[in-house]
Backbone as a chain_set.jsonl record, in Angstrom:
{"seq": "MKIFAPLFLSTALFATAFAPAFSLTASAQTAEDISVEDVAALVSEHADLLILDVRTSGEWDGGHMEDAAWIDFLEDDFSTEASRIAKDRPLLIYCAAGGRSANAMKALARSGFTHLYNLEGGFYAWQDAGKAVSKSKPVKIR", "coords": {"N": [[79.67, 85.665, 127.29], [79.045, 86.928, 129.682], [77.312, 88.937, 128.988], [74.869, 87.738, 128.535], [74.125, 86.661, 130.97], [72.72, 88.48, 132.841], [70.282, 88.643, 131.408], [69.453, 86.028, 131.293], [69.218, 85.425, 134.037], [67.196, 87.403, 134.839], [65.058, 86.42, 133.313], [64.757, 83.895, 134.414], [64.046, 84.541, 137.047], [61.654, 85.937, 136.567], [60.084, 83.893, 135.508], [59.989, 82.142, 137.668], [58.683, 83.734, 139.588], [56.174, 84.08, 138.492], [55.218, 81.601, 137.999], [52.735, 79.089, 138.359], [51.647, 77.949, 141.6], [51.029, 75.342, 141.647], [50.839, 72.996, 139.171], [49.244, 70.865, 136.864], [50.153, 67.68, 135.556], [50.627, 66.849, 132.135], [48.883, 64.738, 131.544], [46.922, 64.82, 133.459], [43.551, 65.397, 134.192], [41.651, 66.369, 136.005], [41.893, 68.063, 139.083], [40.801, 69.162, 141.888], [39.3, 71.069, 144.509], [36.581, 70.094, 146.518], [33.367, 70.624, 148.061], [31.769, 69.47, 151.088], [29.1, 69.243, 150.561], [29.114, 68.615, 147.848], [29.942, 66.043, 147.686], [28.118, 63.823, 147.531], [27.089, 64.048, 144.875], [29.455, 63.656, 143.487], [30.036, 60.995, 144.15], [27.824, 59.766, 142.953], [28.335, 60.328, 140.242], [30.659, 58.867, 139.729], [31.079, 55.668, 139.747], [33.202, 54.06, 140.432], [34.664, 55.503, 142.304], [37.223, 56.08, 144.66], [37.443, 56.629, 147.986], [39.814, 58.269, 149.806], [41.524, 58.302, 152.72], [43.979, 60.213, 154.203], [45.071, 60.576, 156.603], [46.763, 60.198, 159.878], [47.309, 57.042, 161.671], [46.222, 57.142, 164.241], [44.304, 59.218, 163.913], [42.68, 57.997, 162.009], [41.72, 55.778, 163.463], [40.033, 57.108, 165.194], [37.713, 57.563, 163.826], [36.21, 57.787, 160.593], [35.378, 58.441, 157.072], [32.741, 56.559, 155.649], [33.391, 53.532, 153.87], [36.011, 54.109, 153.139], [39.391, 54.026, 151.995], [42.727, 53.79, 153.337], [45.753, 55.531, 153.577], [48.495, 56.728, 155.105], [49.614, 59.914, 154.629], [51.909, 61.043, 155.671], [53.702, 59.084, 156.076], [56.653, 57.313, 154.961], [56.158, 55.459, 152.924], [54.069, 56.263, 151.428], [53.809, 57.01, 148.664], [54.561, 54.567, 147.438], [52.483, 52.86, 148.405], [50.269, 54.232, 147.285], [50.737, 53.864, 144.617], [49.589, 51.449, 144.042], [47.02, 51.999, 143.267], [44.864, 52.377, 140.536], [45.775, 54.764, 138.075], [43.839, 56.15, 136.651], [41.651, 56.015, 138.169], [39.008, 57.681, 139.838], [39.611, 59.731, 142.674], [38.628, 60.67, 145.871], [40.064, 62.611, 148.184], [40.952, 63.067, 151.553], [41.841, 64.701, 154.642], [42.416, 65.75, 158.005], [41.821, 68.576, 158.113], [42.184, 69.539, 155.513], [44.627, 70.38, 154.462], [46.916, 68.496, 154.372], [45.742, 66.687, 152.616], [45.411, 68.249, 150.349], [48.072, 68.56, 149.659], [48.68, 65.897, 149.243], [47.075, 65.459, 147.041], [48.351, 66.999, 145.105], [50.858, 65.647, 144.942], [49.981, 63.211, 144.021], [48.903, 63.939, 141.555], [51.224, 64.773, 140.289], [52.339, 62.27, 139.977], [50.869, 61.203, 138.034], [48.103, 60.563, 138.367], [44.707, 61.062, 137.381], [42.124, 61.91, 138.046], [41.319, 63.752, 140.51], [40.084, 64.712, 143.664], [39.868, 66.994, 146.334], [38.728, 67.104, 149.619], [37.319, 69.905, 150.869], [38.088, 71.467, 153.854], [38.262, 69.103, 155.07], [37.976, 66.134, 157.234], [36.978, 67.278, 159.491], [35.146, 69.167, 158.478], [33.359, 67.414, 157.359], [32.338, 66.049, 159.616], [31.298, 68.263, 160.971], [29.157, 68.847, 159.33], [27.461, 66.978, 159.986], [27.646, 64.444, 158.838], [27.843, 60.882, 158.266], [29.929, 58.898, 160.316], [32.381, 56.422, 160.412], [33.752, 53.386, 161.908], [34.755, 51.238, 160.682], [36.902, 48.791, 159.099], [39.586, 49.742, 156.806], [38.867, 50.103, 153.314], [40.023, 47.834, 150.931], [42.68, 48.499, 148.796], [42.655, 48.244, 145.355]], "CA": [[78.761, 85.027, 128.164], [78.606, 87.802, 130.762], [76.225, 89.77, 128.469], [73.622, 86.97, 128.6], [73.842, 86.292, 132.31], [71.635, 89.225, 133.388], [69.065, 88.377, 130.721], [69.019, 84.691, 131.749], [68.757, 85.59, 135.42], [65.91, 88.035, 134.955], [64.048, 85.513, 132.763], [64.515, 82.807, 135.388], [63.333, 85.132, 138.154], [60.32, 86.221, 136.125], [59.414, 82.613, 135.341], [59.753, 81.636, 139.003], [57.784, 84.547, 140.3], [54.849, 83.992, 137.965], [54.818, 80.252, 137.739], [51.677, 78.722, 139.287], [52.157, 77.191, 142.714], [50.725, 73.952, 141.33], [50.384, 72.747, 137.852], [49.005, 69.466, 136.641], [50.94, 67.092, 134.484], [49.784, 66.916, 130.892], [47.86, 63.694, 131.477], [45.857, 65.021, 134.451], [42.365, 66.086, 133.711], [40.908, 67.043, 137.097], [42.43, 68.083, 140.423], [40.051, 70.277, 142.425], [38.732, 71.061, 145.845], [35.113, 70.034, 146.482], [32.722, 70.817, 149.351], [31.013, 68.303, 151.669], [27.804, 69.181, 149.869], [29.304, 68.104, 146.51], [30.425, 64.665, 147.69], [27.098, 62.919, 147.035], [27.06, 64.158, 143.449], [30.674, 63.012, 143.006], [29.813, 59.504, 144.331], [26.82, 59.389, 141.856], [28.979, 60.426, 138.901], [31.787, 58.007, 139.636], [30.798, 54.416, 140.463], [34.48, 53.523, 140.902], [35.318, 56.463, 143.18], [37.861, 55.648, 145.86], [37.609, 57.666, 149.068], [41.157, 58.006, 150.382], [41.857, 59.049, 153.941], [45.484, 60.313, 154.248], [45.475, 60.964, 157.977], [47.567, 59.226, 160.649], [46.571, 55.885, 162.213], [45.41, 57.594, 165.396], [43.14, 59.917, 163.342], [41.789, 57.021, 161.329], [41.055, 54.995, 164.518], [39.013, 57.9, 165.833], [36.593, 57.621, 162.966], [36.505, 58.141, 159.261], [34.322, 58.397, 156.153], [32.361, 55.196, 155.312], [33.981, 52.956, 152.649], [37.294, 54.79, 152.815], [40.728, 53.407, 152.037], [43.63, 54.687, 154.202], [47.169, 55.599, 153.455], [49.03, 57.869, 155.835], [50.436, 60.766, 153.751], [53.121, 61.423, 156.36], [54.616, 57.944, 156.147], [57.59, 57.242, 153.835], [55.658, 54.511, 151.933], [52.804, 56.817, 150.818], [53.904, 56.877, 147.137], [54.488, 53.108, 147.096], [51.066, 52.395, 148.611], [49.341, 54.899, 146.365], [50.991, 53.291, 143.291], [48.692, 50.297, 143.804], [45.739, 52.478, 142.799], [44.867, 52.745, 139.072], [45.974, 56.172, 137.917], [42.687, 56.715, 136.086], [40.562, 55.88, 139.095], [38.761, 58.879, 140.595], [39.921, 59.691, 144.119], [38.241, 61.716, 146.792], [41.095, 62.579, 149.158], [40.693, 63.935, 152.701], [42.664, 64.572, 155.857], [41.684, 66.376, 159.083], [41.273, 69.923, 157.769], [42.281, 69.805, 154.094], [45.986, 70.762, 154.064], [47.612, 67.271, 153.95], [45.054, 66.089, 151.434], [45.732, 69.13, 149.172], [49.446, 68.196, 149.321], [48.593, 64.549, 148.639], [46.523, 65.591, 145.667], [49.42, 67.543, 144.287], [51.771, 64.583, 144.781], [49.376, 62.2, 143.136], [48.818, 64.518, 140.2], [52.598, 64.694, 139.726], [52.545, 60.833, 139.704], [50.078, 60.746, 136.836], [46.713, 60.373, 138.609], [44.011, 61.943, 136.52], [40.824, 62.434, 138.529], [41.545, 63.968, 141.947], [39.205, 65.691, 144.384], [40.226, 67.225, 147.686], [37.586, 67.527, 150.437], [37.565, 71.195, 151.515], [37.768, 71.44, 155.293], [38.605, 67.782, 155.515], [37.149, 65.323, 158.035], [36.328, 68.227, 160.398], [33.974, 69.752, 157.804], [32.455, 66.254, 157.222], [31.695, 65.873, 160.934], [30.477, 69.472, 161.304], [27.982, 68.774, 158.497], [26.62, 65.882, 160.51], [27.709, 63.248, 158.001], [28.185, 59.569, 158.92], [31.307, 58.582, 160.695], [32.516, 54.95, 160.525], [34.885, 52.784, 162.559], [35.033, 50.049, 159.986], [38.274, 48.627, 158.533], [39.727, 50.429, 155.521], [38.579, 49.418, 152.098], [41.239, 47.364, 150.304], [43.017, 49.155, 147.523], [42.873, 47.257, 144.278]], "C": [[78.212, 85.993, 129.259], [77.386, 88.692, 130.287], [74.941, 89.068, 128.676], [73.222, 86.633, 130.013], [72.735, 87.106, 132.943], [70.265, 88.908, 132.756], [68.554, 86.988, 131.206], [68.484, 84.758, 133.187], [67.48, 86.259, 135.556], [64.777, 87.191, 134.384], [63.694, 84.43, 133.799], [63.717, 83.345, 136.607], [61.878, 85.394, 137.792], [59.497, 84.878, 136.07], [59.076, 82.032, 136.738], [58.705, 82.364, 139.722], [56.344, 84.342, 139.767], [54.373, 82.616, 137.625], [53.68, 79.886, 138.793], [52.262, 77.823, 140.449], [51.967, 75.683, 142.448], [50.253, 73.863, 139.933], [50.286, 71.251, 137.645], [49.914, 68.99, 135.578], [50.008, 67.066, 133.269], [48.705, 65.874, 130.859], [46.725, 63.949, 132.476], [44.717, 65.85, 133.852], [41.676, 66.912, 134.777], [41.74, 66.942, 138.343], [41.814, 69.387, 141.071], [39.594, 70.032, 143.811], [37.205, 70.905, 145.678], [34.627, 70.127, 147.924], [32.094, 69.513, 149.815], [29.723, 68.152, 150.906], [27.914, 68.542, 148.458], [29.706, 66.557, 146.485], [29.378, 63.672, 147.14], [27.004, 62.883, 145.525], [28.304, 63.481, 142.849], [30.563, 61.469, 143.071], [28.867, 59.044, 143.237], [27.508, 59.38, 140.461], [30.001, 59.375, 138.707], [31.575, 56.742, 140.406], [32.086, 53.801, 141.059], [35.283, 54.466, 141.789], [35.93, 55.784, 144.394], [37.997, 56.769, 146.812], [38.902, 57.292, 149.792], [41.41, 58.897, 151.546], [43.422, 59.043, 154.054], [45.945, 60.751, 155.618], [46.311, 59.873, 158.682], [46.666, 58.102, 161.2], [45.685, 56.296, 163.369], [44.157, 58.384, 164.95], [42.142, 58.965, 162.78], [41.005, 56.288, 162.375], [39.954, 55.789, 165.209], [37.771, 57.999, 165.001], [36.96, 58.207, 161.59], [35.223, 58.071, 158.366], [33.946, 56.907, 155.874], [32.958, 54.783, 153.984], [35.215, 53.66, 152.212], [38.469, 53.829, 152.861], [41.609, 54.299, 152.87], [45.047, 54.439, 153.851], [47.618, 56.853, 154.088], [50.003, 58.687, 154.933], [51.825, 61.082, 154.386], [54.136, 60.283, 156.463], [55.455, 57.892, 154.821], [57.074, 56.399, 152.673], [54.424, 55.054, 151.232], [52.81, 56.599, 149.285], [53.805, 55.381, 146.725], [53.13, 52.574, 147.259], [50.13, 52.925, 147.612], [49.529, 54.33, 144.913], [50.192, 52.026, 143.021], [47.352, 50.673, 143.291], [45.86, 52.738, 141.286], [44.946, 54.251, 138.938], [44.718, 56.89, 137.317], [41.476, 56.599, 136.987], [40.247, 57.212, 139.815], [39.013, 58.707, 142.068], [39.394, 60.903, 144.828], [39.168, 61.626, 147.981], [40.749, 63.506, 150.341], [41.64, 63.685, 153.8], [41.786, 65.203, 156.929], [41.051, 67.683, 158.659], [41.448, 70.312, 156.296], [43.705, 70.148, 153.58], [46.787, 69.622, 153.566], [47.036, 66.693, 152.642], [45.281, 66.911, 150.228], [47.153, 68.72, 148.684], [49.494, 66.796, 148.705], [48.046, 64.595, 147.256], [47.582, 66.053, 144.736], [50.422, 66.418, 144.015], [51.208, 63.498, 143.857], [49.146, 62.679, 141.719], [50.201, 64.459, 139.549], [52.948, 63.202, 139.324], [51.722, 60.296, 138.559], [48.641, 60.448, 137.131], [45.845, 61.443, 137.919], [42.711, 62.514, 137.012], [40.925, 62.544, 140.066], [40.616, 65.006, 142.526], [39.623, 65.781, 145.874], [39.008, 67.704, 148.482], [37.984, 68.801, 151.158], [37.156, 71.056, 152.976], [37.999, 70.051, 155.903], [37.591, 67.046, 156.396], [36.369, 66.223, 159.055], [35.052, 68.784, 159.75], [32.937, 68.632, 157.648], [31.675, 66.07, 158.498], [30.818, 67.08, 161.235], [29.207, 69.474, 160.48], [27.018, 67.665, 158.917], [26.567, 64.597, 159.635], [28.117, 62.03, 158.786], [29.639, 59.433, 159.127], [31.348, 57.068, 160.971], [33.793, 54.56, 161.332], [35.295, 51.542, 161.841], [36.505, 49.956, 159.517], [38.359, 49.37, 157.2], [39.381, 49.502, 154.371], [39.947, 48.973, 151.51], [41.474, 48.106, 148.999], [43.332, 48.069, 146.491], [43.029, 47.982, 143.008]], "O": [[77.065, 85.871, 129.688], [76.566, 89.12, 131.099], [73.949, 89.731, 128.977], [72.05, 86.336, 130.245], [71.848, 86.509, 133.553], [69.239, 88.899, 133.436], [67.367, 86.82, 131.488], [67.426, 84.209, 133.494], [66.652, 85.779, 136.33], [63.659, 87.229, 134.898], [62.529, 84.102, 134.024], [62.826, 82.667, 137.119], [60.974, 85.121, 138.581], [58.364, 84.808, 136.545], [57.987, 81.494, 136.938], [57.89, 81.753, 140.412], [55.394, 84.428, 140.544], [53.299, 82.434, 137.052], [53.708, 80.338, 139.938], [53.22, 77.073, 140.262], [52.702, 74.861, 142.996], [49.342, 74.59, 139.536], [51.094, 70.472, 138.151], [50.408, 69.778, 134.772], [48.793, 67.238, 133.373], [47.682, 66.085, 130.206], [45.66, 63.345, 132.348], [44.912, 66.83, 133.133], [41.179, 68.006, 134.51], [42.252, 65.867, 138.657], [42.259, 70.507, 140.819], [39.507, 68.884, 144.248], [36.614, 71.521, 144.792], [35.333, 69.774, 148.868], [31.914, 68.578, 149.035], [29.296, 67.031, 150.631], [26.937, 67.998, 147.943], [29.784, 65.922, 145.433], [29.725, 62.778, 146.369], [26.857, 61.809, 144.941], [28.21, 62.812, 141.82], [30.959, 60.763, 142.144], [29.106, 57.994, 142.641], [27.254, 58.502, 139.635], [30.223, 58.986, 137.56], [31.852, 56.703, 141.605], [32.036, 53.107, 142.074], [36.475, 54.241, 142.001], [35.265, 55.011, 145.082], [38.612, 57.784, 146.487], [39.065, 56.186, 150.308], [41.503, 60.116, 151.398], [44.059, 57.991, 154.003], [47.064, 61.235, 155.786], [46.525, 58.786, 158.145], [45.439, 58.204, 161.191], [44.539, 55.858, 163.473], [43.085, 58.236, 165.538], [40.938, 59.074, 163.012], [39.787, 56.155, 162.259], [39.027, 55.195, 165.759], [36.787, 58.533, 165.512], [37.888, 59.005, 161.458], [34.147, 57.697, 158.834], [34.85, 56.072, 155.877], [33.027, 55.593, 153.06], [35.452, 53.8, 151.013], [38.51, 52.921, 153.691], [41.272, 55.462, 153.093], [45.512, 53.3, 153.822], [47.201, 57.942, 153.691], [51.062, 58.198, 154.54], [52.787, 61.355, 153.667], [55.276, 60.485, 156.88], [55.027, 58.349, 153.761], [57.508, 56.6, 151.539], [53.788, 54.311, 150.485], [51.862, 56.043, 148.731], [53.075, 55.011, 145.806], [52.625, 51.893, 146.366], [49.271, 52.199, 147.113], [48.594, 54.327, 144.113], [50.125, 51.575, 141.877], [46.579, 49.797, 142.902], [46.872, 53.269, 140.83], [44.227, 54.957, 139.646], [44.574, 58.103, 137.472], [40.386, 57.035, 136.618], [41.168, 57.819, 140.36], [38.679, 57.677, 142.653], [39.675, 62.037, 144.437], [39.087, 60.658, 148.736], [40.294, 64.628, 150.121], [42.201, 62.595, 153.914], [40.561, 65.206, 156.805], [39.847, 67.87, 158.837], [40.902, 71.331, 155.872], [43.927, 70.192, 152.37], [47.317, 69.693, 152.458], [47.754, 66.285, 151.73], [45.346, 66.356, 149.131], [47.395, 68.56, 147.488], [50.251, 66.543, 147.768], [48.493, 63.856, 146.378], [47.696, 65.515, 143.635], [50.808, 66.269, 142.856], [51.922, 62.953, 143.016], [49.194, 61.884, 140.78], [50.315, 64.126, 138.37], [53.763, 62.97, 138.431], [51.836, 59.137, 138.159], [47.938, 60.083, 136.189], [46.227, 62.613, 137.886], [42.226, 63.504, 136.465], [40.663, 61.592, 140.801], [40.395, 66.06, 141.931], [39.715, 64.767, 146.566], [38.324, 68.631, 148.047], [38.9, 68.781, 151.98], [36.059, 70.602, 153.3], [37.93, 69.877, 157.119], [36.401, 67.342, 156.288], [35.23, 65.918, 159.41], [34.007, 68.862, 160.395], [31.742, 68.889, 157.795], [30.451, 65.947, 158.457], [29.695, 66.919, 161.713], [28.226, 70.076, 160.916], [25.96, 67.444, 158.328], [25.621, 63.811, 159.683], [28.686, 62.15, 159.872], [30.469, 59.779, 158.286], [30.486, 56.516, 161.655], [34.757, 55.321, 161.408], [36.145, 50.816, 162.358], [37.238, 50.944, 159.548], [37.344, 49.601, 156.543], [39.573, 48.288, 154.442], [40.921, 49.718, 151.612], [40.553, 48.304, 148.206], [44.121, 47.149, 146.708], [43.222, 47.361, 141.963]]}, "num_chains": 1, "name": "protein.A"}
C-alpha cells in the first residue's frame, strides 16, 4: 500500500489544482454572467424569466429591479425558498455588486437549476446605467 500512496496523493493534488472553480451539474445548460445591456434581450428571449434579487431586506427596501422576486441569499432558508421555483425556469439573479449573486448562481446550479444568469456589477451597475428602480412588493414565486 505504501507504494501507491505517493501516486494517489500526487493524482489527488493534480486533480484539485486543475479542477475548475465552478462546474455545472450534468443537467445544467446555462450559468453565465450577463451585462446590464443584455438584460432586455434576455427578457425578450424568455417570457417566463424570473428576476431574483438575493440582497438583504434593507437593500431590497432601498429599491430594486421592476418585477423582481426576493430571497435573501444570506438567510438560512435561501435553499428552501429557492426550491419553490421550477428548476427549468430561467433566472436572472442579482445582488448589490455581483458577488453574492454569483455565489447564489453556483448554489442554484448545484441544486439542479438549468438556466441561470448573473447580472454583472449587480444593482449598482443597473442604477449606474440609469435603469428603472422600483419600490414595489416582490413578485410571488410560483
